[in-house]
ROKENU-751093 format. One record per residue (C-alpha): residue number from 1; z, x, y. Coordinates in steps of 0.2 Angstrom, whole numbers. Layout:
N
<atom n="NUM" up="Z" east="X" north="Y"/>
...
//
This chain:
395
<atom n="1" up="388" east="108" north="208"/>
<atom n="2" up="391" east="91" north="203"/>
<atom n="3" up="410" east="92" north="204"/>
<atom n="4" up="417" east="78" north="193"/>
<atom n="5" up="404" east="80" north="179"/>
<atom n="6" up="407" east="92" north="165"/>
<atom n="7" up="393" east="104" north="159"/>
<atom n="8" up="390" east="92" north="144"/>
<atom n="9" up="388" east="77" north="155"/>
<atom n="10" up="376" east="86" north="167"/>
<atom n="11" up="365" east="92" north="152"/>
<atom n="12" up="366" east="75" north="144"/>
<atom n="13" up="360" east="67" north="160"/>
<atom n="14" up="346" east="79" north="161"/>
<atom n="15" up="342" east="75" north="142"/>
<atom n="16" up="344" east="93" north="137"/>
<atom n="17" up="359" east="92" north="126"/>
<atom n="18" up="349" east="89" north="110"/>
<atom n="19" up="341" east="106" north="113"/>
<atom n="20" up="356" east="116" north="117"/>
<atom n="21" up="364" east="126" north="103"/>
<atom n="22" up="384" east="126" north="102"/>
<atom n="23" up="383" east="145" north="106"/>
<atom n="24" up="373" east="142" north="122"/>
<atom n="25" up="384" east="128" north="127"/>
<atom n="26" up="399" east="138" north="126"/>
<atom n="27" up="391" east="152" north="136"/>
<atom n="28" up="385" east="140" north="149"/>
<atom n="29" up="402" east="132" north="151"/>
<atom n="30" up="410" east="149" north="154"/>
<atom n="31" up="397" east="154" north="166"/>
<atom n="32" up="399" east="138" north="176"/>
<atom n="33" up="417" east="141" north="178"/>
<atom n="34" up="415" east="159" north="184"/>
<atom n="35" up="402" east="153" north="197"/>
<atom n="36" up="416" east="142" north="204"/>
<atom n="37" up="428" east="157" north="205"/>
<atom n="38" up="432" east="165" north="222"/>
<atom n="39" up="436" east="182" north="213"/>
<atom n="40" up="422" east="194" north="216"/>
<atom n="41" up="421" east="202" north="199"/>
<atom n="42" up="420" east="185" north="190"/>
<atom n="43" up="407" east="179" north="202"/>
<atom n="44" up="397" east="195" north="199"/>
<atom n="45" up="398" east="192" north="180"/>
<atom n="46" up="392" east="174" north="182"/>
<atom n="47" up="377" east="178" north="192"/>
<atom n="48" up="371" east="191" north="180"/>
<atom n="49" up="374" east="179" north="165"/>
<atom n="50" up="365" east="166" north="175"/>
<atom n="51" up="350" east="178" north="176"/>
<atom n="52" up="350" east="180" north="157"/>
<atom n="53" up="351" east="162" north="154"/>
<atom n="54" up="337" east="158" north="166"/>
<atom n="55" up="326" east="169" north="155"/>
<atom n="56" up="329" east="159" north="140"/>
<atom n="57" up="333" east="142" north="147"/>
<atom n="58" up="327" east="139" north="165"/>
<atom n="59" up="329" east="120" north="163"/>
<atom n="60" up="348" east="122" north="160"/>
<atom n="61" up="350" east="132" north="176"/>
<atom n="62" up="341" east="119" north="186"/>
<atom n="63" up="350" east="104" north="178"/>
<atom n="64" up="367" east="112" north="182"/>
<atom n="65" up="361" east="115" north="200"/>
<atom n="66" up="366" east="133" north="199"/>
<atom n="67" up="351" east="137" north="210"/>
<atom n="68" up="360" east="129" north="224"/>
<atom n="69" up="374" east="141" north="222"/>
<atom n="70" up="363" east="156" north="220"/>
<atom n="71" up="354" east="151" north="236"/>
<atom n="72" up="370" east="151" north="245"/>
<atom n="73" up="375" east="168" north="238"/>
<atom n="74" up="359" east="175" north="246"/>
<atom n="75" up="369" east="175" north="263"/>
<atom n="76" up="384" east="184" north="255"/>
<atom n="77" up="393" east="198" north="264"/>
<atom n="78" up="393" east="209" north="248"/>
<atom n="79" up="376" east="218" north="246"/>
<atom n="80" up="378" east="218" north="227"/>
<atom n="81" up="380" east="199" north="226"/>
<atom n="82" up="365" east="197" north="236"/>
<atom n="83" up="355" east="208" north="225"/>
<atom n="84" up="361" east="199" north="209"/>
<atom n="85" up="357" east="182" north="217"/>
<atom n="86" up="339" east="188" north="221"/>
<atom n="87" up="337" east="194" north="203"/>
<atom n="88" up="343" east="178" north="196"/>
<atom n="89" up="332" east="167" north="207"/>
<atom n="90" up="317" east="178" north="202"/>
<atom n="91" up="321" east="174" north="184"/>
<atom n="92" up="323" east="156" north="187"/>
<atom n="93" up="307" east="155" north="198"/>
<atom n="94" up="296" east="160" north="183"/>
<atom n="95" up="297" east="142" north="178"/>
<atom n="96" up="289" east="128" north="188"/>
<atom n="97" up="305" east="118" north="188"/>
<atom n="98" up="314" east="133" north="195"/>
<atom n="99" up="302" east="135" north="209"/>
<atom n="100" up="304" east="117" north="214"/>
<atom n="101" up="323" east="119" north="213"/>
<atom n="102" up="323" east="134" north="224"/>
<atom n="103" up="312" east="126" north="237"/>
<atom n="104" up="322" east="110" north="238"/>
<atom n="105" up="339" east="120" north="239"/>
<atom n="106" up="332" east="129" north="255"/>
<atom n="107" up="330" east="146" north="246"/>
<atom n="108" up="313" east="151" north="253"/>
<atom n="109" up="319" east="155" north="271"/>
<atom n="110" up="334" east="166" north="266"/>
<atom n="111" up="323" east="175" north="253"/>
<atom n="112" up="310" east="179" north="267"/>
<atom n="113" up="324" east="185" north="279"/>
<atom n="114" up="329" east="197" north="265"/>
<atom n="115" up="312" east="206" north="266"/>
<atom n="116" up="318" east="213" north="282"/>
<atom n="117" up="328" east="226" north="273"/>
<atom n="118" up="313" east="237" north="270"/>
<atom n="119" up="306" east="245" north="255"/>
<atom n="120" up="315" east="261" north="255"/>
<atom n="121" up="328" east="267" north="242"/>
<atom n="122" up="345" east="262" north="239"/>
<atom n="123" up="353" east="245" north="238"/>
<atom n="124" up="344" east="237" north="253"/>
<atom n="125" up="327" east="242" north="245"/>
<atom n="126" up="332" east="235" north="228"/>
<atom n="127" up="337" east="218" north="237"/>
<atom n="128" up="320" east="218" north="246"/>
<atom n="129" up="310" east="220" north="230"/>
<atom n="130" up="320" east="207" north="221"/>
<atom n="131" up="317" east="195" north="235"/>
<atom n="132" up="299" east="199" north="236"/>
<atom n="133" up="298" east="196" north="217"/>
<atom n="134" up="306" east="179" north="219"/>
<atom n="135" up="294" east="174" north="233"/>
<atom n="136" up="279" east="180" north="222"/>
<atom n="137" up="285" east="169" north="208"/>
<atom n="138" up="288" east="154" north="220"/>
<atom n="139" up="271" east="157" north="228"/>
<atom n="140" up="263" east="152" north="211"/>
<atom n="141" up="267" east="134" north="217"/>
<atom n="142" up="255" east="126" north="229"/>
<atom n="143" up="269" east="117" north="239"/>
<atom n="144" up="279" east="133" north="240"/>
<atom n="145" up="264" east="143" north="247"/>
<atom n="146" up="264" east="133" north="263"/>
<atom n="147" up="283" east="133" north="264"/>
<atom n="148" up="284" east="152" north="263"/>
<atom n="149" up="271" east="153" north="277"/>
<atom n="150" up="281" east="141" north="288"/>
<atom n="151" up="296" east="153" north="286"/>
<atom n="152" up="286" east="167" north="294"/>
<atom n="153" up="283" east="174" north="276"/>
<atom n="154" up="266" east="181" north="279"/>
<atom n="155" up="270" east="194" north="292"/>
<atom n="156" up="286" east="199" north="283"/>
<atom n="157" up="276" east="202" north="267"/>
<atom n="158" up="263" east="211" north="276"/>
<atom n="159" up="276" east="223" north="284"/>
<atom n="160" up="281" east="229" north="267"/>
<atom n="161" up="263" east="234" north="262"/>
<atom n="162" up="262" east="242" north="279"/>
<atom n="163" up="278" east="252" north="277"/>
<atom n="164" up="272" east="258" north="259"/>
<atom n="165" up="256" east="264" north="267"/>
<atom n="166" up="265" east="273" north="280"/>
<atom n="167" up="276" east="281" north="268"/>
<atom n="168" up="261" east="286" north="258"/>
<atom n="169" up="253" east="294" north="273"/>
<atom n="170" up="269" east="303" north="277"/>
<atom n="171" up="270" east="311" north="260"/>
<atom n="172" up="252" east="316" north="260"/>
<atom n="173" up="255" east="325" north="277"/>
<atom n="174" up="271" east="334" north="270"/>
<atom n="175" up="261" east="340" north="254"/>
<atom n="176" up="246" east="346" north="265"/>
<atom n="177" up="258" east="355" north="277"/>
<atom n="178" up="268" east="363" north="263"/>
<atom n="179" up="252" east="369" north="254"/>
<atom n="180" up="245" east="376" north="270"/>
<atom n="181" up="260" east="385" north="274"/>
<atom n="182" up="261" east="393" north="256"/>
<atom n="183" up="243" east="398" north="256"/>
<atom n="184" up="243" east="407" north="273"/>
<atom n="185" up="246" east="425" north="274"/>
<atom n="186" up="248" east="426" north="293"/>
<atom n="187" up="266" east="428" north="299"/>
<atom n="188" up="265" east="413" north="310"/>
<atom n="189" up="257" east="401" north="298"/>
<atom n="190" up="272" east="398" north="287"/>
<atom n="191" up="282" east="393" north="302"/>
<atom n="192" up="269" east="381" north="307"/>
<atom n="193" up="267" east="373" north="290"/>
<atom n="194" up="286" east="372" north="288"/>
<atom n="195" up="287" east="363" north="305"/>
<atom n="196" up="273" east="351" north="300"/>
<atom n="197" up="282" east="348" north="283"/>
<atom n="198" up="298" east="344" north="292"/>
<atom n="199" up="288" east="332" north="303"/>
<atom n="200" up="280" east="324" north="288"/>
<atom n="201" up="297" east="322" north="279"/>
<atom n="202" up="304" east="314" north="295"/>
<atom n="203" up="290" east="302" north="296"/>
<atom n="204" up="294" east="297" north="278"/>
<atom n="205" up="312" east="295" north="282"/>
<atom n="206" up="308" east="284" north="297"/>
<atom n="207" up="298" east="272" north="286"/>
<atom n="208" up="312" east="269" north="274"/>
<atom n="209" up="316" east="285" north="263"/>
<atom n="210" up="306" east="297" north="253"/>
<atom n="211" up="287" east="297" north="254"/>
<atom n="212" up="276" east="289" north="241"/>
<atom n="213" up="261" east="296" north="231"/>
<atom n="214" up="253" east="279" north="232"/>
<atom n="215" up="258" east="262" north="240"/>
<atom n="216" up="260" east="255" north="222"/>
<atom n="217" up="275" east="266" north="219"/>
<atom n="218" up="284" east="254" north="230"/>
<atom n="219" up="289" east="239" north="220"/>
<atom n="220" up="293" east="228" north="235"/>
<atom n="221" up="275" east="231" north="242"/>
<atom n="222" up="268" east="227" north="225"/>
<atom n="223" up="277" east="210" north="224"/>
<atom n="224" up="272" east="207" north="242"/>
<atom n="225" up="254" east="210" north="238"/>
<atom n="226" up="256" east="198" north="223"/>
<atom n="227" up="263" east="184" north="234"/>
<atom n="228" up="250" east="186" north="247"/>
<atom n="229" up="237" east="185" north="233"/>
<atom n="230" up="244" east="169" north="226"/>
<atom n="231" up="244" east="162" north="244"/>
<atom n="232" up="227" east="168" north="249"/>
<atom n="233" up="218" east="152" north="243"/>
<atom n="234" up="226" east="141" north="256"/>
<atom n="235" up="216" east="139" north="272"/>
<atom n="236" up="231" east="139" north="283"/>
<atom n="237" up="238" east="154" north="275"/>
<atom n="238" up="222" east="163" north="278"/>
<atom n="239" up="223" east="159" north="296"/>
<atom n="240" up="240" east="166" north="297"/>
<atom n="241" up="235" east="182" north="288"/>
<atom n="242" up="221" east="185" north="300"/>
<atom n="243" up="233" east="182" north="315"/>
<atom n="244" up="245" east="195" north="307"/>
<atom n="245" up="231" east="208" north="305"/>
<atom n="246" up="230" east="207" north="286"/>
<atom n="247" up="213" east="214" north="285"/>
<atom n="248" up="218" east="230" north="293"/>
<atom n="249" up="233" east="232" north="282"/>
<atom n="250" up="224" east="228" north="266"/>
<atom n="251" up="210" east="240" north="270"/>
<atom n="252" up="222" east="254" north="274"/>
<atom n="253" up="231" east="251" north="258"/>
<atom n="254" up="215" east="252" north="248"/>
<atom n="255" up="211" east="269" north="257"/>
<atom n="256" up="228" east="276" north="255"/>
<atom n="257" up="229" east="271" north="236"/>
<atom n="258" up="227" east="282" north="221"/>
<atom n="259" up="215" east="275" north="207"/>
<atom n="260" up="222" east="260" north="198"/>
<atom n="261" up="235" east="257" north="211"/>
<atom n="262" up="243" east="240" north="210"/>
<atom n="263" up="245" east="236" north="229"/>
<atom n="264" up="226" east="242" north="231"/>
<atom n="265" up="220" east="230" north="217"/>
<atom n="266" up="230" east="215" north="224"/>
<atom n="267" up="224" east="220" north="242"/>
<atom n="268" up="206" east="219" north="237"/>
<atom n="269" up="209" east="202" north="229"/>
<atom n="270" up="216" east="196" north="246"/>
<atom n="271" up="202" east="203" north="255"/>
<atom n="272" up="190" east="193" north="244"/>
<atom n="273" up="201" east="178" north="248"/>
<atom n="274" up="198" east="181" north="266"/>
<atom n="275" up="180" east="184" north="265"/>
<atom n="276" up="177" east="168" north="254"/>
<atom n="277" up="188" east="158" north="267"/>
<atom n="278" up="178" east="164" north="282"/>
<atom n="279" up="162" east="160" north="274"/>
<atom n="280" up="168" east="145" north="264"/>
<atom n="281" up="162" east="132" north="276"/>
<atom n="282" up="144" east="139" north="277"/>
<atom n="283" up="143" east="141" north="259"/>
<atom n="284" up="149" east="123" north="256"/>
<atom n="285" up="136" east="117" north="268"/>
<atom n="286" up="123" east="126" north="259"/>
<atom n="287" up="128" east="119" north="242"/>
<atom n="288" up="134" east="135" north="235"/>
<atom n="289" up="147" east="135" north="220"/>
<atom n="290" up="162" east="144" north="225"/>
<atom n="291" up="171" east="155" north="211"/>
<atom n="292" up="187" east="148" north="204"/>
<atom n="293" up="203" east="155" north="210"/>
<atom n="294" up="213" east="168" north="199"/>
<atom n="295" up="228" east="162" north="189"/>
<atom n="296" up="244" east="164" north="200"/>
<atom n="297" up="255" east="179" north="197"/>
<atom n="298" up="272" east="177" north="190"/>
<atom n="299" up="284" east="190" north="183"/>
<atom n="300" up="302" east="190" north="177"/>
<atom n="301" up="314" east="203" north="186"/>
<atom n="302" up="315" east="220" north="178"/>
<atom n="303" up="332" east="227" north="172"/>
<atom n="304" up="340" east="212" north="164"/>
<atom n="305" up="358" east="213" north="162"/>
<atom n="306" up="361" east="228" north="174"/>
<atom n="307" up="374" east="228" north="186"/>
<atom n="308" up="365" east="230" north="203"/>
<atom n="309" up="376" east="244" north="209"/>
<atom n="310" up="377" east="253" north="193"/>
<atom n="311" up="364" east="267" north="196"/>
<atom n="312" up="347" east="270" north="189"/>
<atom n="313" up="350" east="278" north="173"/>
<atom n="314" up="344" east="263" north="163"/>
<atom n="315" up="361" east="260" north="154"/>
<atom n="316" up="366" east="242" north="152"/>
<atom n="317" up="383" east="238" north="159"/>
<atom n="318" up="393" east="224" north="149"/>
<atom n="319" up="396" east="208" north="160"/>
<atom n="320" up="414" east="208" north="154"/>
<atom n="321" up="416" east="225" north="163"/>
<atom n="322" up="409" east="222" north="181"/>
<atom n="323" up="407" east="237" north="193"/>
<atom n="324" up="408" east="229" north="210"/>
<atom n="325" up="407" east="233" north="224"/>
<atom n="326" up="395" east="248" north="222"/>
<atom n="327" up="396" east="263" north="233"/>
<atom n="328" up="380" east="271" north="227"/>
<atom n="329" up="368" east="257" north="232"/>
<atom n="330" up="357" east="263" north="218"/>
<atom n="331" up="343" east="251" north="212"/>
<atom n="332" up="341" east="245" north="195"/>
<atom n="333" up="327" east="255" north="185"/>
<atom n="334" up="310" east="248" north="189"/>
<atom n="335" up="297" east="241" north="177"/>
<atom n="336" up="279" east="243" north="180"/>
<atom n="337" up="272" east="227" north="187"/>
<atom n="338" up="255" east="222" north="180"/>
<atom n="339" up="241" east="213" north="189"/>
<atom n="340" up="240" east="201" north="174"/>
<atom n="341" up="258" east="196" north="175"/>
<atom n="342" up="265" east="181" north="166"/>
<atom n="343" up="256" east="166" north="174"/>
<atom n="344" up="258" east="147" north="175"/>
<atom n="345" up="246" east="134" north="183"/>
<atom n="346" up="249" east="132" north="202"/>
<atom n="347" up="255" east="116" north="210"/>
<atom n="348" up="268" east="104" north="204"/>
<atom n="349" up="263" east="103" north="186"/>
<atom n="350" up="268" east="120" north="180"/>
<atom n="351" up="271" east="124" north="162"/>
<atom n="352" up="286" east="118" north="155"/>
<atom n="353" up="296" east="122" north="139"/>
<atom n="354" up="297" east="104" north="131"/>
<atom n="355" up="298" east="104" north="113"/>
<atom n="356" up="305" east="122" north="112"/>
<atom n="357" up="324" east="123" north="108"/>
<atom n="358" up="332" east="131" north="123"/>
<atom n="359" up="343" east="142" north="112"/>
<atom n="360" up="328" east="148" north="102"/>
<atom n="361" up="328" east="159" north="87"/>
<atom n="362" up="326" east="175" north="97"/>
<atom n="363" up="341" east="185" north="100"/>
<atom n="364" up="346" east="194" north="116"/>
<atom n="365" up="344" east="212" north="117"/>
<atom n="366" up="359" east="222" north="112"/>
<atom n="367" up="370" east="227" north="127"/>
<atom n="368" up="362" east="213" north="138"/>
<atom n="369" up="372" east="202" north="149"/>
<atom n="370" up="369" east="187" north="138"/>
<atom n="371" up="375" east="196" north="122"/>
<atom n="372" up="390" east="205" north="132"/>
<atom n="373" up="397" east="188" north="138"/>
<atom n="374" up="395" east="181" north="121"/>
<atom n="375" up="404" east="196" north="113"/>
<atom n="376" up="418" east="195" north="127"/>
<atom n="377" up="421" east="177" north="123"/>
<atom n="378" up="422" east="180" north="104"/>
<atom n="379" up="406" east="169" north="102"/>
<atom n="380" up="390" east="172" north="93"/>
<atom n="381" up="374" east="177" north="103"/>
<atom n="382" up="360" east="164" north="103"/>
<atom n="383" up="352" east="170" north="88"/>
<atom n="384" up="367" east="169" north="77"/>
<atom n="385" up="371" east="187" north="74"/>
<atom n="386" up="389" east="194" north="75"/>
<atom n="387" up="395" east="198" north="92"/>
<atom n="388" up="391" east="216" north="97"/>
<atom n="389" up="379" east="219" north="83"/>
<atom n="390" up="362" east="226" north="87"/>
<atom n="391" up="349" east="212" north="90"/>
<atom n="392" up="330" east="211" north="92"/>
<atom n="393" up="324" east="210" north="110"/>
<atom n="394" up="322" east="192" north="116"/>
<atom n="395" up="305" east="196" north="123"/>
//
């Protein structure tokens, strides 16, 4: 952060003050103070509020250099803080200026390292999914594609898909063994089926928790496939995919998937990228016109305003009443990722929000972190309603 400069001075320097409402300015000022706090609960409040602000005004988050603080918090010793920081960066990275800020702050490498937590259940799996989502959003930028690959990102992303496929196979083996044991009338058969079922369950546990009906049930794998799909048009990334055995991983994901599976759909796009890449030189020599690349995938994080360790019931926890640390390690409720997610042009000239008031006319959802912080401070949420009153969804 810019130590001696106030929030107003930093926003004025970025030419954002005319577009910031008084309510948003007060909320941002309080959040900025909390980000400097050494108290864990205050810091946790600030991160979640930062995520909410990033959804409405990513330029503010970038101008105040909060991305630098969030990147530093990716290496926190507290699991819930790491998860909250990943979710906040995923929200910031939907905008092009956010992707640039994350990259210049050195955030891509720690995000890639967090993929090593696997895509199982619990807090580690939730952090992995949030990191994968942030990388998927960042990979919509051409500069970030190469940077993610340089951070050993391709094999790490492929490992998440590989793990999801393994868990799917383990669940299928368990189901088959259970069905076989139940339908058998011979005395010895149920024991064999039970043993096989136990082996299947053990296989699922060995690959990160419960089995999956299809690879797309794993959010982390879906985001990983989306990131690889975004990156697949770069020749150097294609070479790294082939070196890491991507063709085998993608084909196995397609075979294991149920109809309409998200990972399978994105894996097929990746296979198309690799096929076009391998024949691109010959096609160019023959004068063939290559098809245009698909729009890059981006998506805001699910479960806005949820305390990371608060469980999966879907209940929103006010920012003024943080619940850290969490002993449960439960993940926030998932939201189905769509292939046609919110997209922006790739490269350095991504879409911006110039001309749109940062405070906007939309009100934050009732009970969200943004509304809760405003209510706790006795201020009016962005749309001008009374604190604590029901508001329309911001999206």
